[in-house]
C-alpha positions in Angstrom: -7.3 5.4 18.7 -10.6 5.8 16.3 -10.5 3.3 12.8 -11.3 5.0 10.4 -13.7 2.1 7.5 -15.2 4.5 5.7 -15.4 4.5 2.4 -12.7 5.7 0.6 -13.7 9.8 0.1 -15.1 9.9 3.7 -11.4 9.1 5.1 -10.5 12.6 5.0 -13.2 14.5 7.1 -13.8 11.6 9.2 -10.7 11.8 9.9 -9.7 15.3 10.8 -13.5 15.2 12.3 -12.1 12.5 14.7 -8.2 14.1 15.0 -10.1 18.2 16.0 -12.5 15.9 18.6 -8.3 15.3 20.0 -8.1 11.6 18.8 -5.8 9.1 18.0 -6.5 8.2 14.8 -6.0 4.3 12.9 -7.2 5.2 8.3 -7.9 2.9 6.7 -5.7 2.9 2.8 -5.8 4.6 0.6 -5.1 6.9 3.1 -6.7 10.0 1.4 -8.4 10.5 -2.1 -5.1 12.3 -3.3 -1.9 13.8 -1.9 -3.2 16.9 -1.4 -6.2 15.2 1.8 -3.0 13.7 3.2 -0.8 16.6 3.4 -3.9 18.3 5.3 -4.1 15.4 7.5 -1.0 15.2 8.0 0.3 18.9 9.2 -3.0 19.6 11.6 -1.2 15.7 13.2 1.7 17.0 13.7 0.6 20.0 14.5 -1.3 19.2 17.3 0.8 16.4 18.2 -1.2 13.9 17.9 -0.8 10.4 17.0 -1.4 9.3 13.2 -1.3 6.8 10.4 -2.0 4.5 7.4 -3.6 1.2 8.0 -1.6 0.1 6.0 -2.2 -3.5 7.4 -0.5 -5.9 6.0 2.8 -3.9 6.0 2.9 -5.2 10.1 2.8 -9.3 9.3 5.3 -11.2 10.8 5.7 -12.5 7.4 6.4 -9.0 5.5 9.1 -8.2 8.9 10.7 -10.8 7.9 10.8 -9.6 4.2 13.1 -6.3 5.7 15.1 -8.5 7.6 16.4 -10.7 4.5 16.9 -7.5 3.4 18.7 -5.4 6.1 21.1 -8.1 6.3 21.9 -7.7 2.6 20.0 -12.2 1.7 19.7 -11.5 -2.5 21.7 -8.9 -2.8 20.7 -5.0 -3.9 17.1 -4.9 -4.8 17.2 -4.3 -8.7 13.4 -5.8 -9.4 10.1 -6.0 -7.2 7.1 -7.4 -9.3 4.0 -8.1 -7.6 0.0 -7.4 -8.8 -3.2 -7.7 -7.1 -6.3 -8.6 -9.1 -9.5 -9.9 -8.3 -13.2 -10.5 -10.2 -16.0 -8.3 -9.0 -19.5 -8.9 -10.8 -20.2 -5.6 -12.1 -22.6 -3.0 -10.3 -22.6 0.3 -11.3 -23.0 1.7 -7.6 -20.6 0.0 -5.4 -18.3 1.6 -4.2 -15.4 -0.5 -6.4 -16.7 0.7 -9.4 -19.3 4.4 -8.2 -16.5 7.7 -8.4 -18.5 8.8 -5.9 -17.0 6.0 -3.4 -13.7 6.5 -5.2 -14.0 3.6 -7.0 -11.8 2.0 -9.1 -8.7 -1.0 -8.7 -5.6 1.5 -8.1 -6.8 3.3 -4.7 -8.9 -0.4 -3.3 -5.6 -3.0 -4.2 -3.4 -1.2 -6.4 -2.1 0.3 -2.7 -0.6 -2.5 -1.8 1.3 -3.4 -4.6 2.7 0.4 -4.7 3.4 -0.6 -1.0 5.2 -2.8 -1.0 7.7 -1.4 -3.8 8.3 1.4 -1.5 8.9 -0.5 1.5 11.2 -3.1 -0.6 13.1 0.3 -2.4 13.0 2.9 0.4 12.4 5.8 -1.8 10.0 7.2 -4.1 9.9 6.7 -7.8 12.1 8.7 -10.2 10.1 7.8 -12.7 6.4 6.1 -14.1 4.5 5.1 -15.9 1.2 3.8 -16.8 -1.3 2.4 -19.1 -5.3 1.7 -17.1 -8.9 -0.1 -19.3 -11.5 2.1 -17.8 -15.2 0.7 -17.0 -18.1 1.8 -18.2 -18.1 4.0 -14.6 -14.9 5.6 -15.7 -13.1 4.1 -13.0 -9.9 2.3 -14.1 -11.3 -2.3 -13.8 -7.5 -2.9 -14.4 -3.6 -1.1 -15.1 -0.2 -1.7 -15.5 2.4 0.9 -14.3 6.2 0.5 -14.6 8.1 3.1 -11.3 11.8 3.2 -12.1 13.9 4.5 -9.0 17.6 6.2 -8.7 20.5 3.4 -8.9 18.4 1.7 -11.5 15.5 -0.3 -9.7 12.6 -1.0 -11.1 8.6 -1.9 -9.7 5.8 -3.7 -11.9 2.8 -3.6 -10.5 -0.8 -4.2 -11.3 -4.2 -4.6 -10.7 -7.8 -5.4 -11.5 -11.1 -5.8 -10.1 -12.3 -7.2 -12.3 -9.5 -9.5 -13.8 -8.4 -12.1 -11.5 -4.1 -12.4 -11.0 -1.9 -14.7 -10.2 -1.8 -12.8 -6.3 2.1 -13.0 -6.1 5.8 -10.9 -5.9 9.3 -12.2 -6.0 11.2 -9.2 -5.2 14.8 -10.1 -6.8 18.9 -9.0 -6.2 22.1 -9.2 -7.5 22.1 -12.6 -5.2 18.6 -14.6 -5.0 14.8 -13.4 -4.6 12.2 -13.4 -2.5 8.9 -14.8 -3.6 5.9 -14.7 -1.9 2.9 -16.8 -2.8 -0.7 -16.4 -3.9 -2.2 -13.7 -1.9 0.8 -12.3 -0.4 -0.7 -9.6 0.8 -2.2 -11.9 3.9 1.0 -14.5 3.3 2.4 -16.3 6.3 5.1 -17.3 4.3 8.1 -17.1 1.5 10.5 -18.8 -0.3 14.0 -17.5 -0.2 16.1 -19.1 -3.7 20.4 -17.7 -2.4 22.6 -18.2 -6.2 24.6 -21.0 -5.3 21.6 -22.1 -2.5 18.4 -24.2 -2.5 15.5 -22.3 -2.2 14.7 -22.0 1.0 10.5 -22.1 2.8 10.8 -19.8 5.4 7.3 -19.7 7.7 5.6 -16.4 9.8 2.0 -16.9 10.9 0.0 -14.7 11.3 -2.3 -14.3 14.2 -5.5 -14.5 14.0 -6.5 -13.1 10.5 -3.9 -10.6 10.6 -5.2 -6.8 11.7 -4.1 -8.0 15.7 -0.4 -7.5 14.3 -1.4 -4.0 13.1 -3.2 -3.2 16.2 -0.3 -3.7 18.5 2.1 -2.0 16.2 -0.9 1.4 17.3 -1.2 0.8 20.8 2.5 0.4 21.2 3.3 3.3 19.5 0.5 5.2 21.6 1.3 3.8 24.8 5.1 4.5 23.8 4.6 8.6 23.5 5.2 8.4 19.5 2.4 9.7 17.1 3.9 8.3 14.1 4.3 5.1 13.3 8.0 3.8 12.1 7.1 1.6 10.0 4.4 3.4 8.2 5.5 6.2 8.9 3.4 9.6 6.9 6.2 11.0 4.2 5.7 7.4 3.4 1.9 7.6 2.8 2.3 11.1 1.6 4.8 9.4 -0.9 2.2 7.1 -1.8 -0.5 9.4 -2.8 1.6 10.9 -4.7 2.6 8.1 -6.8 -1.1 7.4 -7.6 -2.0 10.9 -8.6 0.6 11.3 -10.3 -0.7 7.5 -12.1 -4.5 8.7 -12.0 -2.7 11.9 -13.4 -1.8 9.5 -17.1 -5.2 8.4 -17.3 -7.1 11.5 -17.1 -9.5 10.2 -14.0 -9.9 12.8 -12.1 -13.1 11.8 -8.6 -16.2 14.0 -7.8 -14.8 16.8 -5.4 -11.3 16.6 -6.6 -9.5 20.4 -7.9 
């Protein structure tokens, strides 16, 4: 399997080159710049029966596996809300990948994809409505943004992303019978706090191996060895849905990257 970790705009051509050579591909988030590119890669991989997956490493951490287990057994009832943020402060550099439009700059694609993927995992579906706002920087890319997503049944998600503002980097999933709180640096966390109505809050620890990327690598290896061409933890249809959500958000800002139609 070839791991693609080039800047965002190169994910599509680099992944396609490897797929055309008959190789399995693990491509960093964001999978591509937009949904159109993602759909093209997915169609090619499926047609040629090649393994393809977005490298959303957070999804494979033990703490996220524990979140999915708790949700599956109804530990907090029916999920009503997801609140998650990922903001950090980076020094302004016009040609940095964080700020250069030609390199797919902006907070949404770089770190906003993490809380969006968390909401996607929790609700298991595409949002029905999206409302967002952003502060655009000198180079025309988003430096901070907020998005509100609503889902069937009334569930909502509130997402913050930033590259020029340091946030708490926490996440909370609230249900009808309690909540799951992921403390600071939730995207690479190793514990959560389960608070069920009428009971004392419980800290559940879920340590990672090494720096955390091992879990994703192991999952990819197991999938390929089993002859699968997609991951059931980070499926391609969900990856496509995330890009569609980010396309919608960017369209609300009028933000277009060089080379996009």
